[in-house]
Every structure is written in structure tokens, then in C-alpha cells.
N, C-alpha and C positions, 0 to 999 in steps of 0.2 A: 462509830463503827458498828456498834450493836444496833443502832437505829436503822442503819442500812439493811442489816439482816432482818429486822422486823418488817421494814417496808417490802423487801423482796419476798418474805414469807407471806405477808398479807396479800400481796399481789398474786402470788401463785395459788394461794387458797381461793382467791376470787376467780382465778382462771378455772379451777376445778368446779366452782359453784356457778359459773356463768351459764345462762340458759341459751345463749346464741353466740355466734362467731364475733359479731361486732363488740359485744361486751367482753368477750374473752381477749380480744385484741386490745381493748382499753385497759384491761387488767394487766396484760403483758407490758404495756407501756408504763403503767404505774410500777410494776415489779422491776422494770429495767432501771428505775431511779436508784434502787437499793444497791446494785452492784458497784457502781462508781463510788458511792458513799463509803462502802466498805473498803474497796481496793485502794482508793487514794489515801485514806486515813491509815490503812495498814502500811502502805509504802512509806508514808511520812514517819510513822512510829519506828519502822525498821531503820530508817536513815538517821533518826535522831536518838534512839535509845541504845544503839549498838556502836562499838568502836568502828571507825572507818575500815580498818583491816578485816573486820568480821562481817561487814554488810553483804558482801558477795556470797559468803557461806550461808548466811541466814536466808537470803533470797533463794539459793540453791536448795536448801532444806525445805523451804516453803513450797517450792515447785515440785520436789519429789513427793512430799506429803499430798499435795494437791492432785498430782497425776495418779498417784497410787489410789487415792480416794475416788477419783473419777473412774478408774478402771474397776475398782470394787463395786461401785454403783452400777456400772454397766453390766457386770456379771450378775448382780442381784436383781436388776430391772426385769429381765425376762421372766424368772419365776414369780416375781412380785406381780407383774401384769397378768400372769396366768391365774393368780389368786384373786385379783380385784380388777375393776375396770380402770381405764386410763384417767378419767376425771377424778375418781376417788383417790388414786395414787398421787396425782399431781396436787390436788387439794390437801391431802393428808400430809404430804411432804412439806408443802408450804406452811401448813399449820404448825408442824413440828419446828420448822425453821423460825417461825415467828415467836413461838413459846421459848425456844432456846435464846433467841435474841433478847426477849423481854427479861428472862431470868438473868442473863449476863448484864443487862442494863441496870436492873435492880441491884444486883450484887455490887456493881461498880458505884452506883449512887450511894450505897450504904457505906462506902469507904473500905471495901474489902482490900486488904493490903496486896500490892503487886509484888510478885517475886522479883528479887534482884540477884 
């Protein structure tokens, strides 16, 4: 799951760094691999790690958090784009996503205990 975030982040970083449209499109195609890697594994974990009577509630909570985060991101995007250019914003966000994914992957590989 974290590898998907890294792929998505690196792809978006590459979009921000791309010198032309064809390379940006190629970077988008690479970034698009990360989304399904993350989503499919998350869905599998929800279905296998929670009791069946709680799965719907967990999905609902996940959707609420996702939509609220999306809304907050949209509210913050306009002032952020006024502060910097679009390529820097996209590349920077991709870099942050890749670093967070990498940190999570390292923490998981080290055997960080999962909450139960």
C-alpha cells in the first residue's frame, strides 16, 4: 500500500519536473499505477482486519475522511497556487507524498507494531 503512495508521489513529482507535455503525460501514466495499488490493498485490509458487521462503518468513515480532506485541499489550493506556480505545487505535493510513503514503508519494514 505504501509502495503505491511512493509510485503516485514520484509520478506527480515527475509531472512537476517534466519539461514538456508528452513527458508530463508519461509521468501521469506512471503515477496512475500508484492509486490502484493503494486502493485495492486498503480495501482488502478493511475486509480482512475488521469484523464483518463493522466493515460498512469503516468504509463510511474512510469516505468521510477522504471527502473532508478533498474539500480542505480544494480550499487550500487557490491560496497555495497564488503563492507558487502550478508545476512547483504539483511537484512539491508529489514529493511530500513520496516521502510520507517511504517513511511509512520503512516503519512497516522495521516491524513497527500495528495497533489492535
